C-alpha positions in Angstrom: -0.1 0.4 0.1 2.9 2.6 0.5 4.4 1.8 -3.0 1.0 3.0 -4.2 1.5 6.5 -2.3 4.7 6.7 -3.4 3.8 5.7 -7.1 0.5 8.2 -6.3 2.8 11.3 -5.2 5.3 11.1 -8.3 2.2 10.7 -10.8 0.5 13.9 -8.7 4.1 16.2 -8.9 4.6 15.0 -12.8 0.9 15.8 -13.5 1.9 19.4 -11.9 5.4 19.6 -13.8 3.0 19.2 -17.4 1.1 21.5 -15.9 3.6 24.2 -15.7 5.4 23.6 -19.1 2.0 23.6 -21.2 1.3 26.8 -19.3 4.9 27.8 -20.3 4.1 26.8 -24.1 0.8 28.7 -23.7 2.6 32.0 -23.0 4.8 31.6 -25.8 2.0 30.4 -28.5 4.5 27.5 -29.5 2.6 24.3 -31.4 5.9 22.5 -31.6 6.2 23.3 -28.0 2.9 22.3 -27.0 3.3 18.8 -29.1 6.7 17.9 -27.5 6.3 18.4 -24.3 2.2 16.5 -24.7 4.2 13.2 -26.1 7.2 13.0 -23.9 4.7 14.2 -20.4 2.3 11.5 -21.6 4.9 8.8 -22.7 6.1 9.8 -18.7 3.0 9.2 -17.1 2.1 5.6 -18.4 5.4 4.5 -17.0 4.7 6.4 -14.0 1.5 4.2 -13.6 2.8 1.1 -15.1 1.4 0.7 -18.8 3.4 0.1 -21.5 2.3 0.7 -25.3 3.0 -1.3 -28.6 1.7 0.4 -31.9 0.6 -1.3 -34.9 0.1 0.7 -38.2 2.1 3.9 -37.8 2.5 3.6 -41.6 -1.1 4.8 -41.8 -1.3 7.9 -40.2 -1.9 10.8 -42.7 0.8 13.3 -42.7 -2.4 15.6 -43.2 -4.8 16.7 -40.8 -6.8 14.0 -39.5 -9.6 12.6 -37.2 -8.7 10.0 -35.1 -11.8 8.0 -33.7 -11.1 5.1 -31.3 -13.1 2.8 -29.0 -12.9 4.1 -25.2 -11.8 2.3 -22.1 -10.0 4.3 -19.8 -9.1 7.9 -18.8 -5.5 6.4 -19.5 -6.8 5.8 -23.4 -6.1 9.7 -24.0 -2.3 9.5 -22.6 -2.2 6.1 -24.7 -2.9 8.5 -28.0 -1.3 11.5 -26.8 2.0 9.4 -26.6 2.6 9.0 -29.6 1.1 11.6 -31.8 -0.3 14.9 -29.9 -4.5 15.9 -31.3 -6.4 18.2 -29.7 -9.4 15.8 -28.1 -13.2 16.5 -28.3 -14.4 15.1 -25.4 -17.3 15.6 -22.9 -17.6 17.7 -20.2 -17.3 15.6 -17.1 -13.7 14.9 -17.9 -12.4 18.3 -17.2 -13.4 17.7 -13.3 -11.4 14.6 -13.0 -9.1 14.6 -10.1 -5.5 15.0 -10.6 -5.5 15.0 -14.2 -8.4 16.9 -15.2 -7.3 20.6 -15.4 -4.2 19.2 -17.7 -6.5 17.9 -20.4 -8.3 21.5 -20.6 -4.7 22.9 -20.8 -3.8 20.6 -23.8 -6.6 21.8 -25.8 -9.5 19.6 -25.5 -12.8 20.8 -26.3 -15.6 20.1 -24.3 -18.9 19.1 -25.3 -22.5 18.3 -23.9 -23.5 15.3 -26.5 -27.3 15.8 -25.8 -26.8 20.1 -26.5 -26.8 20.9 -30.4 -25.6 24.5 -29.7 -22.4 22.5 -27.8 -21.7 20.8 -30.9 -22.3 23.6 -33.1 -19.5 25.9 -31.0 -16.7 23.2 -31.8 -17.5 22.6 -35.5 -17.1 26.6 -35.1 -14.0 27.0 -33.6 -12.8 23.5 -35.6 -13.6 26.0 -38.9 -12.0 29.0 -37.5 -8.6 26.9 -36.8 -8.9 25.4 -40.2 -9.2 28.8 -42.2 -6.5 30.4 -39.7 -3.7 27.8 -41.0 -4.1 26.3 -37.5 -3.7 22.9 -39.2 -5.1 21.0 -36.3 -5.9 17.0 -35.9 -8.5 15.8 -34.0 -9.9 13.5 -31.7 -12.7 11.3 -30.3 -14.6 8.2 -28.7 -17.8 8.1 -30.6 -18.9 4.9 -28.1 -19.7 7.7 -25.9 -18.9 5.7 -22.6 -16.3 3.7 -21.7 -16.4 -0.1 -21.9 -14.3 -3.0 -20.6 -13.1 -3.5 -24.1 -14.3 -7.0 -25.3 -16.4 -5.1 -27.8 -17.3 -1.7 -29.4 -20.1 -0.2 -28.7 -23.0 1.6 -31.4 -21.6 5.2 -32.2 -23.0 8.5 -32.0 -22.9 9.6 -35.2 -22.8 13.7 -34.6 -19.0 14.4 -34.5 -18.8 12.4 -38.0 -20.2 15.9 -39.6 -16.2 16.8 -39.2 -15.8 13.7 -42.0 -18.4 15.3 -44.3 -18.9 18.6 -44.3 -16.0 21.5 -44.9 -13.4 21.5 -43.3 -13.4 17.6 -44.7 -11.4 15.8 -42.7 -9.7 11.7 -43.7 -10.8 9.7 -40.5 -7.8 7.4 -39.0 -10.0 4.4 -37.4 -7.7 3.8 -33.9 -8.5 0.2 -31.7 -7.1 0.5 -28.4 -6.8 -3.1 -26.1 -5.2 -3.6 -22.8 -3.3 -6.8 -22.4 -1.6 -8.5 -19.5 0.6 -11.0 -19.9 -0.2 -11.2 -23.3 -4.4 -11.7 -22.6 -6.8 -9.4 -22.5 -7.0 -7.6 -19.5 -10.0 -5.4 -18.3 -7.9 -3.8 -15.5 -7.8 -0.2 -17.5 -12.0 -0.4 -17.6 -12.7 2.9 -16.2 -16.3 1.5 -16.1 -19.8 1.8 -14.2 -18.9 3.4 -10.7 -15.3 2.8 -10.0 -13.6 5.9 -8.9 -10.6 7.8 -10.7 -8.9 6.7 -7.5 -10.5 3.0 -7.5 -8.8 2.5 -10.9 -5.9 4.0 -10.5 -5.2 1.8 -7.5 -6.3 -1.6 -9.7 -4.1 -0.7 -12.5 -0.9 -0.1 -9.8 -1.8 -3.5 -8.8 -1.6 -5.2 -12.3 1.6 -6.6 -13.1 2.4 -6.4 -17.0 0.0 -4.5 -18.5 0.4 -3.3 -21.8 -1.8 -1.3 -24.6 -1.6 -2.6 -27.9 -2.9 0.4 -30.5 -3.8 -0.7 -33.4 -4.0 2.5 -36.4 -5.9 1.6 -39.3 -5.8 2.8 -42.8 -7.3 6.2 -43.0 -10.6 7.2 -45.1 -11.1 10.6 -46.6 -15.0 10.8 -47.5 -16.8 13.2 -48.7 -20.8 14.3 -49.2 -22.0 11.9 -52.4 -24.8 11.3 -55.0 -28.3 12.2 -53.1 -26.8 11.7 -49.8 -27.8 14.2 -47.1 -25.3 14.5 -44.4 -27.4 13.1 -41.8 -27.6 10.1 -43.6 -24.0 10.0 -44.5 -22.4 10.1 -41.5 -24.2 7.4 -40.1 -23.2 4.8 -42.9 -19.7 6.3 -42.1 -19.9 5.9 -38.3 -21.5 2.2 -39.0 -19.1 0.8 -41.5 -15.7 2.5 -39.5 -16.9 0.3 -36.0 -17.3 -2.7 -38.5 -13.6 -1.8 -39.4 -12.7 -1.6 -35.7 -14.8 -4.6 -34.5 -12.5 -6.7 -37.2 -9.4 -6.2 -35.0 -11.0 -7.3 -31.8 -11.8 -10.7 -33.2 -8.4 -11.2 -34.6 
């Protein structure tokens, strides 16, 4: 138990370091510095909690801005992605209230939304469009399931944010599948579900040995409005097709 408190202390200290670094990057208005800080900081955080990472399909990452779509299992997912490729997340507002990490997630450039509010979705789309037209070519990421699972399947997707792949500016969709393994086998140790608190989740991760996050990056898809399909219809078709493609990875 004492070792857990020691690891929690170092984790809290590292969050403070990350906060100060990101604040410095914001003050000098350097996107490059911000991205380097986020990548390095996320890698150290994963080491502190004891999660190794292994990435497959890195050659599929586009050179132009893209929309990363991933399944969602844990609060760690965000940092598993950021450890290799810093993106701006589009996430639920309650993530900003996470203990220890919430403020850092906000400072890293996350755009928060209320999925039930069309108004907040519209505001997010306007910010993304404004960044694109101002030559701030950012890539974005979101979890279309809308909530976490234990990782043995991928739940049906909410299609709203897939509008970013249909309407201008149009983004390529980059499907990503995250799987957590313990000694090479499926593990739900990282699952942040039901009524599990952040600290209960952290304790469970601390107590699990040889945890590995396997990240499979699938080939990107560029989609636009075709034939007589309405944007609403097309984004639903896209979301179903992408989910089917991602489920294929879990079945392997």
